[in-house]
N, C-alpha and C positions, 0 to 999 in steps of 0.2 A: 300612511303607515308603511314602514320598511319591513321586508321579510328577511330573516336571517337563517342561514344554515350554519350550525357550529359543529365542526369536526372535533370530537373530544368532549367528554362530560366530566372531566376532572375538576380540580379547584378553579382553574382559570376559565375553562369553558362554562362552568356553572356561574361563576361571578360575572362574566361578560353577558351571559344570557339574562341574568337578573337585572343588570343595568339597562340593557336595551328593551327588555320586556316592561320594565317600570316606565319607560317612555312611550309605550304603546306599540312597539314592534312585535311581530310574531316571530317565534323561534322554534326551529326543529334541530334535533341533535342527530349526528351520525357518529357512531363509535366504531372501534376497530373490529367488532364482530359483525358489522353491517356490510355485507358484500353485495354489490349490485344495487345499492340504494340510489334513489333519485334525489338529486340536489335541486330543491325547489326555491331556495332563498335567492334574493337579488344580491345580498351581501353574504359571502361565505367566509367564516372565520376559521382559520386553521389553528386551533388550540391544542396542538399536539407537540411532542418533542421534535426537534429539528430533523433527526433521521427519518421520521415518518413522511416528510414532505415528498420524497422521491416516490413512495408507493402511492400516495394520494394523487400526485400528478399523473402517474402512469394509469391508475384505475379510473380517475374522474376527469382527466384533462379536457375531454370533449365537452362534458357537462359544465365546466367552469368557463368556457368561452363566452365572452361578453359580460361576465359577472365581475363584481368587485370582490377581490380575494384579499383577505387580510392575514398577513403573516405575523404571528405573535412570538415566533421562536427566538431563542437566544442560542446561537450555535456554539455552545461551550464544549470543550473537551471534558466530558464528565469523568474520565479516568483520572486526569491530573488536576482538573479544576483550575488550570493556570493559563488557558489561552482559548481564543476562538478558533474554530476549525475551518473557517472560510479564508480565502486569500486576503491579504492585507488591503488590497484595492477593491474588494468586493463585499458582499453581504449575503446572508441567507435570502433576503428579500430580492436582491438582484438575481440570484440564481433561480429563484422561483419565477420571477418575471421572464427570464430566458426560457424556462420550461413551459410557461403559459403565455405565449405572445399575444393571444387574443383576449386575455383577461386584463382587468385594471388592478394591478397589484399594489397594495398598500402595506406599510409597516406600522403597526400600532400595538398597544397593550404590553409590549415586551419590557417596558420600564415600570410597569405596575405589578404589585403583588395582589393576589386574589383578595386578601383581607382588606386592602385599601379600596378596592373596587366595591367590596361588600359594604364597608362603612361609609364609603364616598368621601373619606377624609384621610389625609396624611398629617398626623399631628393636629394642628389647629387649621390646616389649609384644606380646601376642597381638592379631591383627587383630580389630577389632570392626565388625560390621555394624549400623548404626543403622536401625531400622524404624519408620516412621510409618504410621498407618492407623486407621480407625474400627472395624474388626472385630477384637476381641480374639482370637478363635479363629484367624483368618487369620494374625495376627501370631505367635501361638504356633506354628502349623504351620511357618511359614518359619523362625522362631527355632530350633525343634527340629531342623530339617533342617540348618541352618547349624552349629549347635553339634555335632551328630553328626559333621559333616565337619571338626571341629577348629578352627573359627573362633567367636569369641564373638558374641553378638547382644544388643542392648539395645533395649527399647521406648522410642522417642523421643517417644511421644505420639500424638495424633490426626493425621489426614491434614492438618490445618491446619499442622502442624509441617513439612510437606514444603517449604514456602517457605524455612524456615531451613536445612534440609538442602541445598536447591539453592544457597543462598548459600554454605554451607561448601564444597560441591563446586566452585562457581565460583571461590572464593578458592584452593582447592587446585590447580585446573587452571591458573589464571593464574600461580601461584607456580612450578609445574613448567614451564610453557611459557616463563616468563622465566628459567629455569635457576636459580631461587633454592632449589629443592628438587629431588631426583631423583624419577623416576617409580617408583622402588623404595621411596620413603619416603611420607610423608603424615602426617595427623593421627592420633594415637593417643588412646584413652580409657584413662586410668589410674584404677583404682578401688581 
């Protein structure tokens, strides 16, 4: 059984918790009002807005050493909703990995909506979590927990692929915000 600590208990944090708990993993939540909390999970999911990553790494960086840290953020410019706010040759996950050099940083869940994690489907297809990262064991740990919870998982490559995952997340969010797709839909991987 894998233990998870999830920062954030909004729609995404709750949906991810539901999936991994359904597979037998234990879950604890840390929210923005939890100061000085202890991070007990082997896998730490940062289900928070992109700007919150800086405060989390500053406050909990030492506790995250040696842990699998999952970045689900989409670093959008929420004022204009027309661009990502990280350099074109980088990603939020790459920035997080630089801030947490002793952690095994993964990018995952940013191309999923909470509703599709909850229903475990996108249209007629099983919901798929794309996982990018440089540590194969960390990716397998997350994939196994997700699959045990009834959602598919696919290795999307190295952490360098986080940039493309963030671009897909950005496109999906802008389509939903523009009411071109529903928040209960999204991109599906058909294999």
